[in-house]
PABAMI-573778 format. One record per residue (C-alpha): residue number from 1; x, y negated, z negated. Coordinates in steps of 0.2 Angstrom, whole numbers, plus 5000, padded with zeros to 4 digits. Each point is the difference from the previous one (the first is absolute). Layout:
BEGIN
{atom NUM,{X,Y,Z}}
...
This chain:
BEGIN
{atom 1,{5521,5741,5166}}
{atom 2,{4986,5012,5005}}
{atom 3,{4994,5001,4982}}
{atom 4,{4999,4981,4999}}
{atom 5,{4991,4999,5016}}
{atom 6,{4988,5013,4994}}
{atom 7,{4997,4991,4984}}
{atom 8,{4996,4984,5010}}
{atom 9,{4988,5009,5011}}
{atom 10,{4991,5008,4985}}
{atom 11,{4999,4983,4992}}
{atom 12,{4993,4992,5016}}
{atom 13,{4987,5014,5001}}
{atom 14,{4995,4998,4982}}
{atom 15,{4998,4981,5002}}
{atom 16,{4990,5002,5016}}
{atom 17,{4989,5013,4991}}
{atom 18,{4997,4989,4985}}
{atom 19,{4996,4985,5011}}
{atom 20,{4988,5011,5010}}
{atom 21,{4991,5006,4984}}
{atom 22,{5000,4982,4993}}
{atom 23,{4992,4994,5017}}
{atom 24,{4987,5013,4999}}
{atom 25,{4995,4993,4983}}
{atom 26,{4997,4983,5007}}
{atom 27,{4987,4991,5010}}
{atom 28,{5012,4992,5013}}
{atom 29,{5010,4988,4991}}
{atom 30,{4988,5000,4985}}
{atom 31,{4997,5012,4986}}
{atom 32,{4983,5008,5001}}
{atom 33,{4996,4992,4983}}
{atom 34,{5004,4983,5008}}
{atom 35,{4990,5004,5015}}
{atom 36,{4985,5005,4990}}
{atom 37,{5002,4984,4990}}
{atom 38,{5001,4989,5016}}
{atom 39,{4985,5009,5009}}
{atom 40,{4990,4998,4984}}
{atom 41,{5004,4982,5000}}
{atom 42,{4992,4999,5017}}
{atom 43,{4984,5005,4993}}
{atom 44,{5000,4986,4988}}
{atom 45,{5005,4987,5013}}
{atom 46,{4984,5005,5011}}
{atom 47,{4989,4995,4985}}
{atom 48,{5011,4985,4995}}
{atom 49,{4997,4992,5017}}
{atom 50,{4981,5003,4999}}
{atom 51,{5000,4993,4982}}
{atom 52,{5009,4984,5005}}
{atom 53,{4988,4998,5015}}
{atom 54,{4985,5001,4990}}
{atom 55,{5007,4989,4987}}
{atom 56,{5004,4987,5013}}
{atom 57,{4982,5000,5006}}
{atom 58,{4995,4990,4985}}
{atom 59,{5017,4992,4996}}
{atom 60,{5006,4995,5017}}
{atom 61,{5013,4987,4994}}
{atom 62,{5010,5012,4989}}
{atom 63,{5016,4999,5010}}
{atom 64,{5009,5012,4989}}
{atom 65,{4987,5013,5004}}
{atom 66,{5003,4996,5019}}
{atom 67,{5018,5003,4998}}
{atom 68,{4997,5016,4990}}
{atom 69,{4990,5006,5015}}
{atom 70,{5013,4996,5013}}
{atom 71,{5014,5008,4990}}
{atom 72,{4989,5016,4997}}
{atom 73,{4997,5002,5018}}
{atom 74,{5018,4999,5004}}
{atom 75,{5005,5012,4987}}
{atom 76,{4987,5012,5005}}
{atom 77,{5006,5001,5018}}
{atom 78,{5018,5001,4996}}
{atom 79,{4997,5015,4988}}
{atom 80,{4990,5009,5013}}
{atom 81,{5015,4999,5011}}
{atom 82,{5012,5006,4987}}
{atom 83,{4989,5015,4996}}
{atom 84,{4998,5004,5018}}
{atom 85,{5019,4998,5004}}
{atom 86,{5004,5012,4985}}
{atom 87,{4988,5014,5003}}
{atom 88,{5005,5016,5008}}
{atom 89,{4982,5008,4999}}
{atom 90,{4988,4999,5015}}
{atom 91,{4986,5000,4988}}
{atom 92,{5007,4985,4990}}
{atom 93,{5003,4991,5016}}
{atom 94,{4983,5003,5006}}
{atom 95,{4992,4994,4984}}
{atom 96,{5011,4984,5000}}
{atom 97,{4994,4997,5018}}
{atom 98,{4982,5001,4994}}
{atom 99,{5004,4986,4988}}
{atom 100,{5008,4989,5013}}
{atom 101,{4985,5002,5012}}
{atom 102,{4987,4996,4986}}
{atom 103,{5011,4986,4994}}
{atom 104,{4999,4991,5017}}
{atom 105,{4981,4999,4998}}
{atom 106,{5001,4996,4981}}
{atom 107,{5012,4985,5002}}
{atom 108,{4989,4992,5013}}
{atom 109,{4987,4997,4986}}
{atom 110,{5014,4994,4988}}
{atom 111,{5006,4988,5013}}
{atom 112,{4984,4989,5001}}
{atom 113,{4996,4986,4989}}
{atom 114,{4991,5008,4985}}
{atom 115,{4981,5001,5005}}
{atom 116,{4986,5011,4995}}
{atom 117,{4999,5011,5016}}
{atom 118,{5018,5005,4999}}
{atom 119,{4999,5002,4981}}
{atom 120,{4986,5013,5003}}
{atom 121,{5010,5009,5013}}
{atom 122,{5015,5001,4988}}
{atom 123,{4989,5007,4986}}
{atom 124,{4993,5013,5012}}
{atom 125,{5017,5005,5007}}
{atom 126,{5013,4998,4986}}
{atom 127,{4996,5018,4995}}
{atom 128,{5004,5007,5017}}
{atom 129,{5018,4993,5001}}
{atom 130,{5002,5005,4981}}
{atom 131,{4996,5018,5005}}
{atom 132,{5012,5000,5014}}
{atom 133,{5014,4993,4989}}
{atom 134,{4996,5013,4986}}
{atom 135,{5001,5013,5014}}
{atom 136,{5018,4995,5002}}
{atom 137,{5004,5002,4982}}
{atom 138,{4993,5018,5000}}
{atom 139,{5010,5004,5016}}
{atom 140,{5016,4994,4992}}
{atom 141,{4996,5011,4985}}
{atom 142,{4997,5015,5011}}
{atom 143,{5016,4996,5010}}
{atom 144,{5010,5000,4984}}
{atom 145,{4994,5018,4994}}
{atom 146,{5013,5013,5001}}
{atom 147,{5013,4987,5003}}
{atom 148,{5008,5002,4982}}
{atom 149,{5014,5012,5001}}
{atom 150,{4998,5010,4984}}
{atom 151,{4998,5018,4996}}
{atom 152,{4991,4994,4984}}
{atom 153,{4981,5001,5002}}
{atom 154,{4998,4989,4985}}
{atom 155,{5011,4986,5007}}
{atom 156,{4989,5001,5016}}
{atom 157,{4984,4999,4990}}
{atom 158,{5007,4985,4990}}
{atom 159,{5005,4991,5016}}
{atom 160,{4983,5002,5008}}
{atom 161,{4992,4994,4984}}
{atom 162,{5011,4985,5000}}
{atom 163,{4996,4995,5017}}
{atom 164,{4981,5001,4996}}
{atom 165,{5003,4989,4985}}
{atom 166,{5009,4987,5011}}
{atom 167,{4985,5001,5011}}
{atom 168,{4987,4998,4986}}
{atom 169,{5010,4985,4993}}
{atom 170,{5002,4992,5017}}
{atom 171,{4981,5002,5003}}
{atom 172,{4997,4990,4984}}
{atom 173,{5008,4985,5009}}
{atom 174,{4987,5002,5014}}
{atom 175,{4985,5002,4988}}
{atom 176,{5006,4984,4992}}
{atom 177,{4998,4990,5016}}
{atom 178,{4984,5010,5006}}
{atom 179,{4992,4995,4983}}
{atom 180,{5002,4982,5004}}
{atom 181,{4995,5003,5018}}
{atom 182,{4983,5007,4995}}
{atom 183,{4998,4987,4986}}
{atom 184,{5000,4987,5013}}
{atom 185,{4989,5011,5012}}
{atom 186,{4987,5000,4986}}
{atom 187,{4997,4982,5001}}
{atom 188,{4982,4996,5004}}
{atom 189,{5003,4996,5019}}
{atom 190,{5009,5016,5003}}
{atom 191,{4994,5012,4987}}
{atom 192,{4992,5017,5006}}
{atom 193,{4995,5016,4990}}
{atom 194,{5016,5008,5008}}
{atom 195,{5012,4986,4994}}
{atom 196,{4993,5001,4983}}
{atom 197,{5002,5019,5000}}
{atom 198,{5018,4998,5006}}
{atom 199,{5004,4988,4986}}
{atom 200,{4994,5012,4987}}
{atom 201,{5009,5014,5008}}
{atom 202,{5017,4991,5001}}
{atom 203,{4998,4995,4982}}
{atom 204,{4997,5018,4995}}
{atom 205,{5015,5007,5010}}
{atom 206,{5012,4987,4993}}
{atom 207,{4994,5004,4983}}
{atom 208,{5002,5019,5001}}
{atom 209,{5016,4999,5009}}
{atom 210,{5008,4989,4987}}
{atom 211,{4996,5013,4987}}
{atom 212,{5009,5013,5011}}
{atom 213,{5015,4990,5001}}
{atom 214,{5000,4997,4981}}
{atom 215,{5002,5019,4997}}
{atom 216,{5012,5004,5014}}
{atom 217,{5015,5011,4995}}
{atom 218,{5011,4989,5010}}
{atom 219,{4998,4985,4989}}
{atom 220,{5016,4992,4992}}
{atom 221,{5002,4985,4989}}
{atom 222,{5000,4988,5014}}
{atom 223,{4985,5007,5008}}
{atom 224,{4990,5001,4983}}
{atom 225,{5004,4982,4997}}
{atom 226,{4994,4995,5017}}
{atom 227,{4984,5011,4998}}
{atom 228,{4997,4991,4983}}
{atom 229,{5001,4983,5009}}
{atom 230,{4988,5005,5014}}
{atom 231,{4988,5009,4987}}
{atom 232,{4998,4984,4990}}
{atom 233,{4997,4990,5016}}
{atom 234,{4987,5013,5006}}
{atom 235,{4992,5001,4983}}
{atom 236,{4994,4982,5002}}
{atom 237,{4991,5006,5016}}
{atom 238,{4993,5017,4994}}
{atom 239,{4994,4993,4983}}
{atom 240,{4988,4988,5009}}
{atom 241,{4994,5008,5016}}
{atom 242,{4985,4989,5001}}
{atom 243,{5012,4985,5003}}
{atom 244,{5007,5010,5015}}
{atom 245,{4984,5006,5007}}
{atom 246,{4990,4984,4997}}
{atom 247,{5012,4987,5008}}
{atom 248,{5007,4994,4984}}
{atom 249,{5017,4996,5006}}
{atom 250,{5006,4984,5009}}
{atom 251,{5006,5004,5017}}
{atom 252,{5018,4994,4996}}
{atom 253,{4999,5010,4984}}
{atom 254,{4996,5016,5009}}
{atom 255,{5013,4997,5013}}
{atom 256,{5013,4998,4986}}
{atom 257,{4994,5015,4990}}
{atom 258,{5001,5012,5015}}
{atom 259,{5018,4994,5004}}
{atom 260,{5005,5002,4982}}
{atom 261,{4994,5018,5000}}
{atom 262,{5008,5004,5017}}
{atom 263,{5017,4993,4994}}
{atom 264,{5000,5010,4985}}
{atom 265,{4994,5016,5009}}
{atom 266,{5013,4997,5013}}
{atom 267,{5014,4999,4986}}
{atom 268,{4993,5017,4993}}
{atom 269,{5000,5008,5018}}
{atom 270,{5018,4994,5002}}
{atom 271,{5005,5008,4984}}
{atom 272,{4992,5017,5004}}
{atom 273,{5009,4999,5017}}
{atom 274,{5017,5000,4990}}
{atom 275,{4996,5014,4989}}
{atom 276,{5012,5015,5003}}
{atom 277,{4995,5018,4999}}
{atom 278,{5013,5009,4989}}
């Protein structure tokens, strides 16, 4: 009888230990890879909202775009709350609070009927909320360090590299939207030397990071296939840069292109999230 009770007690302790260790490896109810993916998506949404507003400035009757803006605002706020609820780190919570404070100002510009004055404000401030959203991603990556329970330094290094590649792939979603935002910001009535530099900078970063993804050691057949799809789409842009830099796209064409790039990079990011370290 005592032996049976002892075995039950040992089993209970073992289960509690496993659950504790497993919990230590998680961002609340999320895996750290999922949290990095979601927080990275927040960066994209900040740029998507700005892009849609600038698009509506000259396309005010596009009701699909208006719906896109409304839905994006809702998702952004809900995902902020999810991240805040699941974080156990004071630093991460502080970074999320900074996003929320900046968001209160940013969404006031987005709420107005599209006009040039608020469009200029969005162009001037979108990078600020993007910076704070990016700080959240970095805080979550920092929070995750040392959470993997392994005595194998190689496994720890691989896990860290995987999180960085999830971050980089997720950042491509943001750059795809930011590319369109600054394409619209470079129209004659909004264009400034800074907006022109930003468009070229986004193009270069997106192009370079795609090359990094193509040679990642985490790529599998499904990731390679998706990278092939997005590379073919990006080639149509990179092979004719003048069309991008000299306003050669129709507004609706650029809107669709940025969403196609984002959708494919989102698929790639989700696939990286599911990669398992052996």
